[in-house]
Each structure stands twice: as C-alpha cells, then as structure tokens.
N, C-alpha and C positions, 0 to 999 in steps of 0.2 A: 437513378441517375445520377452522375456528379458532373458537373461543365466544368472542364478542366480551361477549355481558351473558345472566344468567340472573338467573331469579326464580323460587322455588316458593314461595314467601311463607312460608318456614318461620321467618325468622327473628324475625319481629312476634310481639310481646302484646299491642299496646295500637295504636290508632293513632296518636298519637303516635313507637310507635317507626316504621311507616311512613312518615310525613313524612320523620322524620330517614335515613330508608332510601332518600330523594331521588325520593319521590312526591308530588306537588302536588295539590289540589284547592281551590277556594275554600272551600268548607265540608267538605266529608267525602273524608277521602283515602283511603277504605275500611274495611270491617268485616272484622277477622280471623273466619275460621268454620271450623270442622272438616270440613264437609262440605267434601272434597276429592278431587284425582284422582289427587294424588301427592304424596307422605307425608302428614303429619297434618294441614296445615289449606290453605285458599286464601283469597283474597278476594273477599269478598259486598259488591258496590258497587252502593247501591243509587240507580238516577235517580230522584232526587226531584224536581229540578225544574231551571231552568239552571242556578243556581249550583251544582250537584250534579250536573251529567251525564256530567260523568269524569275519571278522575285520569292524570296525565299527567308524564313523568319523559323526557329527553333522555341520549344516550349522551356520554360522554366528548370526543368527537368523532365527527363524520358519517362516513358509509362511501360508497364512490365502485362502484356496481357497475358499472361503465364497465372497472374493472379489475379486478375477480374479484365472482362473485356472490355474492349475497346471501341470506340466508334467514333468517326469521322467522316462528316458531311460537308458538300458544298453545292454552292449554285455555278453552274455554267451557262451562258449566253454564248451557242454556238450556230457560226455564220454560215457553217458549211458551203463554203464555196458560193452562196448563194447571196452575198457583200454582207457589211458589219453596221449594222445597228446602233450608231451613234449618235448621240444626242449632243454630245460636249465638241466634238472633237471632229467636224465633216470631212478634213481633209485622209482620216484614217476609215478609207472606206472596199478595201479589197479584201474580205473575206473567205482568206487563204484554206482550199480544201487541205489542213497540214495536221500542225500535232498542239495539243492544249489540253491540260486536263492538270487535278490535283496530285503532288509525291506526297506521301504521308511515309516518312521512315525514320533511320537510325544517321544515314549520311547520304551521298550524292551518287553511290554506290548501291547501298542498302535500303531498299525504300518499293514501297509498292506503288500503284497508279491507278486512275480509271478515267478516262478521257476518251480524245482523238486522238490518233495515233498512225498517222498518211499509210506506211509502208512495210514491207510482210516484217513479222507477220500480224500485221494490225490489213484496214484496208480503208480506201477512207469512205465508204459505204455504211460501215458500221461500227462502235463504240470497241475501246478494247481496255484490257487491263494487263498489269504485271502483279505479279506473288513473286515476292522473294523467295527464294527456296522451295516453290511450289510446283507438285507433278507437273503444272502446265510448261515448263520450262519458261520462267519469267514472262516475258510476253503474249498475252493471247487476242488472239482474235474473239468477238460476241457473238453471240445470235442479237442484238439487240442494236436495231436500223438507229446512223445519226438524223438527226431530226434538227431544222432552222428554229430558234428560239431558246427560253429555259428550258433547263433541263437537272433535276436534281439526282447527284449521285452520293449513294452512302456506303463505306465501305467497313465492316463491324470485323473484329480480328477476335477470335474466341480459344486461347490455348492449344492452336496450330491448326486451326478453322477459321478459313474466311470466303465471307459473302460479301457481292455487291448489288446492291438495290438501285434500284431507278424511281424516280419519283417519288408517290406512296404505295408502291407496289411492295405486296408482304412477301412474295417469292422471289426471291434473287434473282439476276437475270447469270448469273457466275459465283460458280461453289470449288474450293480445292484448297490444301491444307499449305501450311508456309511451316519456316523453321521458329521455333519461337525465341525470342531474343529479349533482352532488355534494352529501353533506350527510345522506343518509337516515342514519335514527335520532335525526337533534336533537331532533325531536317527536315520543314517542310518549304514544298514549291507550288505555286500558280505557276504552269507557262508548258513551255515544249521540255521534253523529257533528253532529247540528243538532236540538238541541232534542228535547221530546216526541212524539208519546207514549214515556215512558220503558220501559225493560225490565231490572228487578232480576234478575240475576244474578252469578254465581259467576267468577271468571276463575283461572288457576294453569298452571303450567308456562311462563312467557313464555322464549323462549329465542331469541334471536339469535343468528346464524353469518356466517364467510365461505368462500370455497372452494366448490370443483368439490363440488355436492352428491351424492351417490347416488339417482337418482329424490327419492323423496318420503319416503324412510324415514328419521324422525326417530329421536333416540335412543330407546331402548325404556322403556316406562314402569315405573316399579319397582311390585310389586306388593305 
C-alpha cells in the first residue's frame, strides 16, 4: 500500500502551526492536547458553534477509487456524554452526546463519514456512517455502540464497494455500495457534519492510503 497522507499531530506546538500545516477552520483550527493515542499529543477540537464545527484540509490531488482501493483511518476520542477527557484544556469538560467524526470526500456535499451522529437517522447510542450515492440513502445508523475512550475507524473504498471497520476487527461493521467518482480526498474534515448538538473530541493518527488493503489491518499503533 502507498501512504498518500498522514498526520499524527505531533509537529504542532500551537494553533498557528496547525493552520500553517494545512488545517483550516473559520475561527478555531484545533487545539494541541497531550491526551493522545499515538505519540505525545492529539488535536482536541471543540464544536462550539456553527463557525467552529469542523477543521478541514485537502489532499494535493484527488484520488480515484475505481483505479485502486482507498483506505482512510483515524482515531477518535469519544466523550459520549460522559465528560471530555482533556489534559491541557480543563475549561472544556462538557462532552456533549452530539456529532463528531471523519469526513472524506470530494467537497462539503459529496463525502463519506464515520463517527457519532446524534439525530435521525443516527442515534446517541451507536456510531453512524454516511455513504454518498449508496443504497443506505446517505446517512445510516449502525449496530456498533458508542463507547467512551479512543476508537479507531477505517473506511475502505474499492470501486463501488465501501466497508467500515472498527479498531482491529477484520469484519466490517457496515458495508454498502457507492457512486464511483474521482477526486476523493479533495475535502477532508474532522468535526460535526451538520451543526449541533456539537461534540468535543480528540482526533489522532489520520492516515490515507491507496492500494490493495489486507482486510482492515492498520499500521500497528505505537506504544
């Protein structure tokens, strides 16, 4: 497999460096935090309002899943209404049971999503997905229950078939079909897909790869 992009958020000392590294948001590009799953720090992004609901970036050039599979994975710290585990920003302690996750798409309309989605067709108790042009009619609830703590999610797109994996499981917790287009990765976002209720969350270990994946087995997590 070929690594197209990765960010473990270790290179940033402050928000200015996060923005200089290619991440954008209207006001808040993310807060460096030492609660992390990989390395020494993560991004703690707080969904305060519609102007701060997500941080975004783009790949240098879009990908085409009809020519080779695409795999996008990331780590999410989900507070799930139980409080927000933050080391460096104790004023942000309300872990809302809202919306937070990874968007991987062509633009802010056409994207795949995996994470928390509070309202119909999602639920506060289970993770949700979005499949653009899929038989699931975009948003779908899943059977995977939300859990407080670090979770790893992997999206595998392969010429019209999409699979979503959790942690190191080799069996996807959700599968579907999708519309095969080029330009995947020209819009990547971490945060809320559509307004509130917002969810404060940590993100870590974003990894975009192409090529034939071996099931869902990701790069081993450093300890």
